[in-house]
C-alpha positions in Angstrom: 47.3 27.9 31.9 48.0 30.9 29.7 49.7 34.1 30.8 46.5 35.9 31.4 45.1 33.0 33.5 48.3 32.9 35.6 48.2 36.6 36.2 44.5 36.4 37.3 45.0 33.7 39.9 43.7 35.0 43.2 42.0 38.1 41.8 38.6 38.8 43.5 37.3 41.6 41.3 38.5 42.2 37.8 38.2 45.6 36.1 38.0 44.8 32.4 38.6 47.7 30.0 37.7 47.1 26.3 40.4 46.2 23.8 40.9 48.8 21.0 38.8 48.6 17.9 39.9 46.0 15.5 38.9 42.8 13.8 40.2 40.7 16.7 38.4 42.7 19.4 35.8 40.1 20.4 38.2 37.2 20.2 40.5 39.1 22.6 37.6 39.8 24.9 36.4 36.2 24.8 39.8 34.8 25.4 40.4 37.1 28.4 36.9 36.4 29.9 37.5 32.6 29.5 40.9 33.0 31.2 39.4 34.9 34.1 36.6 32.4 34.6 39.1 29.5 34.4 41.3 31.2 37.0 38.4 31.5 39.4 37.8 35.2 39.2 34.4 35.7 40.9 33.4 39.2 39.7 34.1 41.3 36.6 33.5 45.0 36.2 33.4 45.7 32.5 33.6 49.2 30.9 30.8 48.7 28.4 28.7 51.1 26.4 25.3 52.6 27.5 22.4 50.8 25.9 24.6 48.1 24.4 22.4 45.9 22.3 22.3 43.9 19.1 20.2 46.7 17.6 22.5 49.5 18.5 23.2 52.0 15.7 26.7 52.5 17.1 28.9 49.5 16.0 30.8 49.4 19.3 27.4 49.2 21.1 26.8 45.9 19.3 30.3 44.7 20.1 29.9 45.6 23.8 26.6 43.7 23.9 28.3 40.5 22.6 31.1 40.9 25.2 28.5 41.4 28.0 26.7 38.3 26.9 29.9 36.3 27.0 30.6 37.5 30.5 27.1 36.4 31.6 27.7 32.9 30.1 31.0 32.6 31.9 29.3 32.2 35.3 31.1 35.1 36.8 29.2 37.9 38.5 29.4 41.2 36.6 28.8 44.9 36.9 
């Protein structure tokens, strides 16, 4: 288990704040989400972007959409 996964053991609700802008942003989000799911975290609260979608005119709106979709696929509940 990685360091994130070990730190997330026993967490019931995870507040996930977006990583800073950068080329590795989604990889960081995906890795963290996967660690949380593997550690058994049941619920994620994610600080996203209003109207995040693949068609968003704001780049970060598209990025947030991709992260939201990965959270949905993880099997964890989310807000």
